[in-house]
PQR file of N, CA, C, O and H, with PARSE charges and radii, in Angstrom:
ATOM      1  N   MET A   1       8.593  15.595 -29.229 -0.4000 1.5000
ATOM      2  CA  MET A   1       7.171  14.758 -28.918 -0.0000 2.0000
ATOM      3  C   MET A   1       6.311  15.988 -28.510  0.5500 1.7000
ATOM      4  O   MET A   1       6.756  17.043 -28.059 -0.5500 1.4000
ATOM      5  N   GLU A   2       4.935  15.663 -28.754 -0.4000 1.5000
ATOM      6  CA  GLU A   2       4.030  16.666 -28.445 -0.0000 2.0000
ATOM      7  C   GLU A   2       3.401  16.189 -27.203  0.5500 1.7000
ATOM      8  O   GLU A   2       3.521  15.025 -26.821 -0.5500 1.4000
ATOM      9  H   GLU A   2       4.574  14.806 -29.121  0.4000 1.0000
ATOM     10  N   ALA A   3       2.744  17.070 -26.586 -0.4000 1.5000
ATOM     11  CA  ALA A   3       2.060  16.691 -25.250 -0.0000 2.0000
ATOM     12  C   ALA A   3       0.925  15.603 -25.461  0.5500 1.7000
ATOM     13  O   ALA A   3       0.613  14.797 -24.585 -0.5500 1.4000
ATOM     14  H   ALA A   3       2.647  18.016 -26.896  0.4000 1.0000
ATOM     15  N   ASP A   4       0.320  15.667 -26.759 -0.4000 1.5000
ATOM     16  CA  ASP A   4      -0.697  14.750 -27.118 -0.0000 2.0000
ATOM     17  C   ASP A   4      -0.206  13.440 -27.081  0.5500 1.7000
ATOM     18  O   ASP A   4      -0.953  12.539 -26.700 -0.5500 1.4000
ATOM     19  H   ASP A   4       0.573  16.322 -27.471  0.4000 1.0000
ATOM     20  N   MET A   5       0.972  13.201 -27.430 -0.4000 1.5000
ATOM     21  CA  MET A   5       1.766  11.830 -27.631 -0.0000 2.0000
ATOM     22  C   MET A   5       2.113  11.365 -26.118  0.5500 1.7000
ATOM     23  O   MET A   5       1.914  10.198 -25.780 -0.5500 1.4000
ATOM     24  H   MET A   5       1.580  13.933 -27.739  0.4000 1.0000
ATOM     25  N   ILE A   6       2.590  12.238 -25.304 -0.4000 1.5000
ATOM     26  CA  ILE A   6       3.107  11.938 -24.041 -0.0000 2.0000
ATOM     27  C   ILE A   6       2.056  11.586 -23.062  0.5500 1.7000
ATOM     28  O   ILE A   6       2.283  10.710 -22.227 -0.5500 1.4000
ATOM     29  H   ILE A   6       2.752  13.186 -25.579  0.4000 1.0000
ATOM     30  N   LEU A   7       0.972  12.177 -23.100 -0.4000 1.5000
ATOM     31  CA  LEU A   7      -0.240  12.146 -22.186 -0.0000 2.0000
ATOM     32  C   LEU A   7      -0.541  10.520 -22.102  0.5500 1.7000
ATOM     33  O   LEU A   7      -0.402   9.953 -21.019 -0.5500 1.4000
ATOM     34  H   LEU A   7       0.787  12.888 -23.778  0.4000 1.0000
ATOM     35  N   PRO A   8      -0.916   9.862 -23.162 -0.5600 1.5000
ATOM     36  CA  PRO A   8      -1.285   8.349 -22.885  0.2800 2.0000
ATOM     37  C   PRO A   8      -0.116   7.623 -22.196  0.5500 1.7000
ATOM     38  O   PRO A   8      -0.347   6.870 -21.251 -0.5500 1.4000
ATOM     39  N   VAL A   9       1.196   7.842 -22.668 -0.4000 1.5000
ATOM     40  CA  VAL A   9       2.090   7.048 -22.076 -0.0000 2.0000
ATOM     41  C   VAL A   9       2.225   7.360 -20.517  0.5500 1.7000
ATOM     42  O   VAL A   9       2.368   6.442 -19.710 -0.5500 1.4000
ATOM     43  H   VAL A   9       1.384   8.454 -23.436  0.4000 1.0000
ATOM     44  N   LEU A  10       2.175   8.617 -20.154 -0.4000 1.5000
ATOM     45  CA  LEU A  10       2.233   8.886 -18.660 -0.0000 2.0000
ATOM     46  C   LEU A  10       1.092   8.415 -18.010  0.5500 1.7000
ATOM     47  O   LEU A  10       1.169   8.132 -16.815 -0.5500 1.4000
ATOM     48  H   LEU A  10       2.058   9.363 -20.810  0.4000 1.0000
ATOM     49  N   ARG A  11      -0.070   8.275 -18.690 -0.4000 1.5000
ATOM     50  CA  ARG A  11      -1.264   7.589 -17.866 -0.0000 2.0000
ATOM     51  C   ARG A  11      -1.147   6.177 -17.725  0.5500 1.7000
ATOM     52  O   ARG A  11      -1.654   5.610 -16.757 -0.5500 1.4000
ATOM     53  H   ARG A  11      -0.132   8.505 -19.661  0.4000 1.0000
ATOM     54  N   SER A  12      -0.446   5.485 -18.714 -0.4000 1.5000
ATOM     55  CA  SER A  12      -0.370   4.075 -18.501 -0.0000 2.0000
ATOM     56  C   SER A  12       0.622   3.817 -17.398  0.5500 1.7000
ATOM     57  O   SER A  12       0.406   2.930 -16.573 -0.5500 1.4000
ATOM     58  H   SER A  12      -0.034   5.945 -19.500  0.4000 1.0000
ATOM     59  N   LEU A  13       1.770   4.612 -17.356 -0.4000 1.5000
ATOM     60  CA  LEU A  13       2.889   4.500 -16.289 -0.0000 2.0000
ATOM     61  C   LEU A  13       2.208   4.692 -14.824  0.5500 1.7000
ATOM     62  O   LEU A  13       2.420   3.968 -13.852 -0.5500 1.4000
ATOM     63  H   LEU A  13       1.946   5.333 -18.026  0.4000 1.0000
ATOM     64  N   TRP A  14       1.378   5.778 -14.871 -0.4000 1.5000
ATOM     65  CA  TRP A  14       0.731   5.962 -13.558 -0.0000 2.0000
ATOM     66  C   TRP A  14       0.108   4.723 -13.142  0.5500 1.7000
ATOM     67  O   TRP A  14       0.396   4.262 -12.038 -0.5500 1.4000
ATOM     68  H   TRP A  14       1.206   6.366 -15.662  0.4000 1.0000
ATOM     69  N   VAL A  15      -0.765   4.095 -13.949 -0.4000 1.5000
ATOM     70  CA  VAL A  15      -1.473   2.797 -13.441 -0.0000 2.0000
ATOM     71  C   VAL A  15      -0.574   1.778 -13.167  0.5500 1.7000
ATOM     72  O   VAL A  15      -0.842   1.044 -12.216 -0.5500 1.4000
ATOM     73  H   VAL A  15      -0.999   4.470 -14.846  0.4000 1.0000
ATOM     74  N   LEU A  16       0.446   1.582 -13.809 -0.4000 1.5000
ATOM     75  CA  LEU A  16       1.461   0.487 -13.465 -0.0000 2.0000
ATOM     76  C   LEU A  16       2.123   0.913 -12.197  0.5500 1.7000
ATOM     77  O   LEU A  16       2.338   0.017 -11.381 -0.5500 1.4000
ATOM     78  H   LEU A  16       0.664   2.178 -14.581  0.4000 1.0000
ATOM     79  N   TRP A  17       2.475   2.108 -11.900 -0.4000 1.5000
ATOM     80  CA  TRP A  17       2.999   2.534 -10.679 -0.0000 2.0000
ATOM     81  C   TRP A  17       1.991   2.300  -9.376  0.5500 1.7000
ATOM     82  O   TRP A  17       2.393   1.856  -8.300 -0.5500 1.4000
ATOM     83  H   TRP A  17       2.301   2.836 -12.563  0.4000 1.0000
ATOM     84  N   MET A  18       0.750   2.638  -9.627 -0.4000 1.5000
ATOM     85  CA  MET A  18      -0.158   2.450  -8.504 -0.0000 2.0000
ATOM     86  C   MET A  18      -0.233   0.867  -8.239  0.5500 1.7000
ATOM     87  O   MET A  18      -0.226   0.395  -7.103 -0.5500 1.4000
ATOM     88  H   MET A  18       0.423   2.999 -10.500  0.4000 1.0000
ATOM     89  N   MET A  19      -0.301   0.150  -9.339 -0.4000 1.5000
ATOM     90  CA  MET A  19      -0.562  -1.410  -9.097 -0.0000 2.0000
ATOM     91  C   MET A  19       0.674  -1.917  -8.461  0.5500 1.7000
ATOM     92  O   MET A  19       0.539  -2.810  -7.624 -0.5500 1.4000
ATOM     93  H   MET A  19      -0.307   0.534 -10.262  0.4000 1.0000
ATOM     94  N   ALA A  20       1.864  -1.476  -8.736 -0.4000 1.5000
ATOM     95  CA  ALA A  20       2.961  -1.989  -8.108 -0.0000 2.0000
ATOM     96  C   ALA A  20       2.932  -1.518  -6.658  0.5500 1.7000
ATOM     97  O   ALA A  20       3.109  -2.342  -5.760 -0.5500 1.4000
ATOM     98  H   ALA A  20       1.974  -0.750  -9.416  0.4000 1.0000
ATOM     99  N   LEU A  21       2.731  -0.309  -6.403 -0.4000 1.5000
ATOM    100  CA  LEU A  21       2.695   0.231  -5.130 -0.0000 2.0000
ATOM    101  C   LEU A  21       1.741  -0.404  -4.175  0.5500 1.7000
ATOM    102  O   LEU A  21       2.058  -0.552  -2.995 -0.5500 1.4000
ATOM    103  H   LEU A  21       2.588   0.361  -7.132  0.4000 1.0000
ATOM    104  N   PHE A  22       0.481  -0.819  -4.683 -0.4000 1.5000
ATOM    105  CA  PHE A  22      -0.547  -1.414  -3.985 -0.0000 2.0000
ATOM    106  C   PHE A  22      -0.172  -2.860  -3.739  0.5500 1.7000
ATOM    107  O   PHE A  22      -0.413  -3.330  -2.627 -0.5500 1.4000
ATOM    108  H   PHE A  22       0.224  -0.699  -5.642  0.4000 1.0000
ATOM    109  N   THR A  23       0.407  -3.627  -4.691 -0.4000 1.5000
ATOM    110  CA  THR A  23       0.959  -4.950  -4.463 -0.0000 2.0000
ATOM    111  C   THR A  23       2.078  -5.123  -3.387  0.5500 1.7000
ATOM    112  O   THR A  23       2.136  -6.106  -2.648 -0.5500 1.4000
ATOM    113  H   THR A  23       0.603  -3.246  -5.595  0.4000 1.0000
ATOM    114  N   GLY A  24       3.064  -3.963  -3.362 -0.4000 1.5000
ATOM    115  CA  GLY A  24       3.967  -4.096  -2.312 -0.0000 2.0000
ATOM    116  C   GLY A  24       3.340  -3.844  -1.029  0.5500 1.7000
ATOM    117  O   GLY A  24       3.707  -4.525  -0.071 -0.5500 1.4000
ATOM    118  H   GLY A  24       3.018  -3.165  -3.962  0.4000 1.0000
ATOM    119  N   ILE A  25       2.427  -2.943  -0.876 -0.4000 1.5000
ATOM    120  CA  ILE A  25       1.852  -2.587   0.487 -0.0000 2.0000
ATOM    121  C   ILE A  25       1.063  -3.858   0.991  0.5500 1.7000
ATOM    122  O   ILE A  25       1.031  -4.288   2.144 -0.5500 1.4000
ATOM    123  H   ILE A  25       2.129  -2.390  -1.654  0.4000 1.0000
ATOM    124  N   LEU A  26       0.449  -4.350  -0.097 -0.4000 1.5000
ATOM    125  CA  LEU A  26      -0.450  -5.767   0.364 -0.0000 2.0000
ATOM    126  C   LEU A  26       0.562  -6.790   0.723  0.5500 1.7000
ATOM    127  O   LEU A  26       0.314  -7.377   1.776 -0.5500 1.4000
ATOM    128  H   LEU A  26       0.474  -4.001  -1.034  0.4000 1.0000
ATOM    129  N   PHE A  27       1.663  -7.153   0.090 -0.4000 1.5000
ATOM    130  CA  PHE A  27       2.555  -7.981   0.505 -0.0000 2.0000
ATOM    131  C   PHE A  27       3.213  -7.657   1.784  0.5500 1.7000
ATOM    132  O   PHE A  27       3.318  -8.572   2.600 -0.5500 1.4000
ATOM    133  H   PHE A  27       1.865  -6.676  -0.766  0.4000 1.0000
ATOM    134  N   TRP A  28       3.671  -6.487   2.081 -0.4000 1.5000
ATOM    135  CA  TRP A  28       4.213  -6.022   3.285 -0.0000 2.0000
ATOM    136  C   TRP A  28       3.226  -6.258   4.498  0.5500 1.7000
ATOM    137  O   TRP A  28       3.615  -6.742   5.561 -0.5500 1.4000
ATOM    138  H   TRP A  28       3.585  -5.743   1.418  0.4000 1.0000
ATOM    139  N   ALA A  29       1.897  -5.873   4.252 -0.4000 1.5000
ATOM    140  CA  ALA A  29       0.914  -6.016   5.396 -0.0000 2.0000
ATOM    141  C   ALA A  29       0.546  -7.561   5.679  0.5500 1.7000
ATOM    142  O   ALA A  29       0.120  -7.836   6.801 -0.5500 1.4000
ATOM    143  H   ALA A  29       1.581  -5.480   3.389  0.4000 1.0000
ATOM    144  N   LEU A  30       0.681  -8.534   4.762 -0.4000 1.5000
ATOM    145  CA  LEU A  30       0.209  -9.851   5.005 -0.0000 2.0000
ATOM    146  C   LEU A  30       1.375 -10.629   5.362  0.5500 1.7000
ATOM    147  O   LEU A  30       1.195 -11.808   5.667 -0.5500 1.4000
ATOM    148  H   LEU A  30       1.026  -8.310   3.851  0.4000 1.0000
ATOM    149  N   ARG A  31       2.590 -10.129   5.371 -0.4000 1.5000
ATOM    150  CA  ARG A  31       3.722 -11.081   5.779 -0.0000 2.0000
ATOM    151  C   ARG A  31       3.678 -11.696   7.324  0.5500 1.7000
ATOM    152  O   ARG A  31       3.324 -10.942   8.232 -0.5500 1.4000
ATOM    153  H   ARG A  31       2.737  -9.172   5.124  0.4000 1.0000
ATOM    154  N   PRO A  32       3.977 -12.829   7.562 -0.5600 1.5000
ATOM    155  CA  PRO A  32       3.718 -13.413   8.860  0.2800 2.0000
ATOM    156  C   PRO A  32       4.547 -12.659   9.897  0.5500 1.7000
ATOM    157  O   PRO A  32       4.153 -12.568  11.060 -0.5500 1.4000
ATOM    158  N   ALA A  33       5.795 -12.070   9.443 -0.4000 1.5000
ATOM    159  CA  ALA A  33       6.459 -11.512  10.529 -0.0000 2.0000
ATOM    160  C   ALA A  33       5.872 -10.200  11.094  0.5500 1.7000
ATOM    161  O   ALA A  33       6.338  -9.739  12.136 -0.5500 1.4000
ATOM    162  H   ALA A  33       6.114 -12.143   8.498  0.4000 1.0000
ATOM    163  N   ASN A  34       4.814  -9.552  10.410 -0.4000 1.5000
ATOM    164  CA  ASN A  34       4.027  -8.391  10.985 -0.0000 2.0000
ATOM    165  C   ASN A  34       2.932  -8.892  11.715  0.5500 1.7000
ATOM    166  O   ASN A  34       2.254  -8.002  12.228 -0.5500 1.4000
ATOM    167  H   ASN A  34       4.435  -9.925   9.563  0.4000 1.0000
ATOM    168  N   ARG A  35       2.522 -10.134  11.934 -0.4000 1.5000
ATOM    169  CA  ARG A  35       1.313 -10.495  12.550 -0.0000 2.0000
ATOM    170  C   ARG A  35       1.236  -9.935  13.979  0.5500 1.7000
ATOM    171  O   ARG A  35       0.290  -9.258  14.380 -0.5500 1.4000
ATOM    172  H   ARG A  35       3.073 -10.858  11.517  0.4000 1.0000
ATOM    173  N   SER A  36       2.289 -10.267  14.700 -0.4000 1.5000
ATOM    174  CA  SER A  36       2.243  -9.947  16.245 -0.0000 2.0000
ATOM    175  C   SER A  36       2.053  -8.346  16.350  0.5500 1.7000
ATOM    176  O   SER A  36       1.266  -7.854  17.158 -0.5500 1.4000
ATOM    177  H   SER A  36       3.057 -10.818  14.374  0.4000 1.0000
ATOM    178  N   ARG A  37       2.857  -7.557  15.447 -0.4000 1.5000
ATOM    179  CA  ARG A  37       2.808  -6.055  15.651 -0.0000 2.0000
ATOM    180  C   ARG A  37       1.334  -5.667  15.427  0.5500 1.7000
ATOM    181  O   ARG A  37       0.781  -4.907  16.222 -0.5500 1.4000
ATOM    182  H   ARG A  37       3.496  -7.956  14.790  0.4000 1.0000
ATOM    183  N   PHE A  38       0.666  -6.191  14.325 -0.4000 1.5000
ATOM    184  CA  PHE A  38      -0.641  -5.796  14.088 -0.0000 2.0000
ATOM    185  C   PHE A  38      -1.591  -6.144  15.019  0.5500 1.7000
ATOM    186  O   PHE A  38      -2.566  -5.417  15.209 -0.5500 1.4000
ATOM    187  H   PHE A  38       1.116  -6.808  13.679  0.4000 1.0000
ATOM    188  N   GLU A  39      -1.396  -7.342  15.722 -0.4000 1.5000
ATOM    189  CA  GLU A  39      -2.332  -7.921  16.794 -0.0000 2.0000
ATOM    190  C   GLU A  39      -2.325  -6.887  18.004  0.5500 1.7000
ATOM    191  O   GLU A  39      -3.342  -6.503  18.581 -0.5500 1.4000
ATOM    192  H   GLU A  39      -0.604  -7.933  15.568  0.4000 1.0000
ATOM    193  N   THR A  40      -1.089  -6.514  18.287 -0.4000 1.5000
ATOM    194  CA  THR A  40      -0.709  -5.527  19.396 -0.0000 2.0000
ATOM    195  C   THR A  40      -1.558  -4.316  19.069  0.5500 1.7000
ATOM    196  O   THR A  40      -2.398  -3.884  19.857 -0.5500 1.4000
ATOM    197  H   THR A  40      -0.262  -6.825  17.819  0.4000 1.0000
ATOM    198  N   ALA A  41      -1.331  -3.816  17.961 -0.4000 1.5000
ATOM    199  CA  ALA A  41      -1.943  -2.541  17.658 -0.0000 2.0000
ATOM    200  C   ALA A  41      -3.493  -2.538  17.655  0.5500 1.7000
ATOM    201  O   ALA A  41      -4.153  -1.568  18.027 -0.5500 1.4000
ATOM    202  H   ALA A  41      -0.648  -4.167  17.320  0.4000 1.0000
ATOM    203  N   ALA A  42      -4.027  -3.717  17.198 -0.4000 1.5000
ATOM    204  CA  ALA A  42      -5.420  -3.937  17.118 -0.0000 2.0000
ATOM    205  C   ALA A  42      -6.112  -3.988  18.393  0.5500 1.7000
ATOM    206  O   ALA A  42      -7.285  -3.630  18.502 -0.5500 1.4000
ATOM    207  H   ALA A  42      -3.491  -4.505  16.896  0.4000 1.0000
ATOM    208  N   ALA A  43      -5.324  -4.483  19.491 -0.4000 1.5000
ATOM    209  CA  ALA A  43      -5.783  -4.558  20.887 -0.0000 2.0000
ATOM    210  C   ALA A  43      -5.654  -3.158  21.558  0.5500 1.7000
ATOM    211  O   ALA A  43      -6.234  -3.069  22.641 -0.5500 1.4000
ATOM    212  H   ALA A  43      -4.371  -4.774  19.403  0.4000 1.0000
ATOM    213  N   ILE A  44      -5.095  -2.208  21.179 -0.4000 1.5000
ATOM    214  CA  ILE A  44      -5.004  -0.940  21.823 -0.0000 2.0000
ATOM    215  C   ILE A  44      -6.310  -0.286  22.249  0.5500 1.7000
ATOM    216  O   ILE A  44      -6.351   0.235  23.364 -0.5500 1.4000
ATOM    217  H   ILE A  44      -4.624  -2.281  20.300  0.4000 1.0000
ATOM    218  N   PRO A  45      -7.357  -0.267  21.479 -0.5600 1.5000
ATOM    219  CA  PRO A  45      -8.635   0.305  22.010  0.2800 2.0000
ATOM    220  C   PRO A  45      -9.386  -0.472  22.973  0.5500 1.7000
ATOM    221  O   PRO A  45     -10.303   0.024  23.627 -0.5500 1.4000
ATOM    222  N   LEU A  46      -9.001  -1.741  23.079 -0.4000 1.5000
ATOM    223  CA  LEU A  46      -9.671  -2.541  24.088 -0.0000 2.0000
ATOM    224  C   LEU A  46      -9.103  -2.534  25.434  0.5500 1.7000
ATOM    225  O   LEU A  46      -9.686  -3.053  26.387 -0.5500 1.4000
ATOM    226  H   LEU A  46      -8.256  -2.143  22.547  0.4000 1.0000
ATOM    227  N   ARG A  47      -7.856  -1.891  25.530 -0.4000 1.5000
ATOM    228  CA  ARG A  47      -7.316  -1.972  26.971 -0.0000 2.0000
ATOM    229  C   ARG A  47      -7.793  -1.049  27.875  0.5500 1.7000
ATOM    230  O   ARG A  47      -8.168   0.071  27.529 -0.5500 1.4000
ATOM    231  H   ARG A  47      -7.383  -1.469  24.756  0.4000 1.0000
ATOM    232  N   ASP A  48      -7.806  -1.475  29.092 -0.4000 1.5000
ATOM    233  CA  ASP A  48      -8.400  -0.529  30.090 -0.0000 2.0000
ATOM    234  C   ASP A  48      -7.220   0.392  30.595  0.5500 1.7000
ATOM    235  O   ASP A  48      -6.075   0.031  30.867 -0.5500 1.4000
ATOM    236  H   ASP A  48      -7.502  -2.385  29.373  0.4000 1.0000
ATOM    237  N   GLU A  49      -7.749   1.651  30.660 -0.4000 1.5000
ATOM    238  CA  GLU A  49      -6.733   2.627  31.196 -0.0000 2.0000
ATOM    239  C   GLU A  49      -6.710   2.752  32.686  0.5500 1.7000
ATOM    240  O   GLU A  49      -7.768   2.917  33.292 -0.5500 1.4000
ATOM    241  H   GLU A  49      -8.679   1.945  30.440  0.4000 1.0000
ATOM    242  N   GLU A  50      -5.500   2.680  33.344 -0.4000 1.5000
ATOM    243  CA  GLU A  50      -5.518   2.623  34.851 -0.0000 2.0000
ATOM    244  C   GLU A  50      -4.966   4.003  35.175  0.5500 1.7000
ATOM    245  O   GLU A  50      -4.823   4.352  36.347 -0.5500 1.4000
ATOM    246  H   GLU A  50      -4.640   2.546  32.851  0.4000 1.0000
TER
END
């Protein structure tokens, strides 16, 4: 195979990989099990230092 034939295939696989990665991260971030951890992390800047 020549490089001219491989390049379009690699480009399409790259797009599919990025879509799968984005979907996985989105699923992980929106899971209800992570809600309390994210709420705790979001409150860090609002805490008073003593």
